[in-house]
C-alpha positions, 0 to 999 in steps of 0.5 A, a space after each residue: 500500500 502506498 500513501 497519498 498526500 492530499 494538500 490544499 494551499 491557499 495562495 495570495 490574491 494575484 499569485 495564482 498563475 505564478 504559484 501554479 507555474 512554480 508548483 509544476 516546476 517544483 513537482 518536476 524538478 524537486 520531487 523526483 529526486 526524493 526517495 519514495 516519490 511516486 507521482 504528483 497530480 495537480 487537481 486545480 483551483 477550488 470553486 467555492 474557494 478560488 484561491 485554494 489549489 488542490 494537489 496530491 503526491 503519492 509516496 511509497 511510505 508515510 516515512 518517505 514523505 515525513 522523514 525523508 522528504 521533509 527532513 531533507 534539503 529538497 524540502 527547502 528547495 520545494 518551499 523556496 519555490 512555492 512558499 512565497 505564494 502561500 496565504 496561510 499554512 497549507 492543509 495536508 493529510 495522508 491516506 492509504 491507497 
């Protein structure tokens, strides 16, 4: 069984296009270098909350995400690309799939 990270990120008004471009760059250049990474899927913008973006990342194990990725310099690269667009703390949950 793998683990699906489900993330909802609210971005600052006017940052939508830059956030999405930086997220896709991070997803294609940073995540693949992390052990246990399987796939990234950007799902898009919310209807009720149009400044909220939903994406998922599939990992081999929860530890691959929480200990491997988040405990590495790759997480710093990831946040340097997408973090400046955040309006608040992202909501992240994990599901077994």
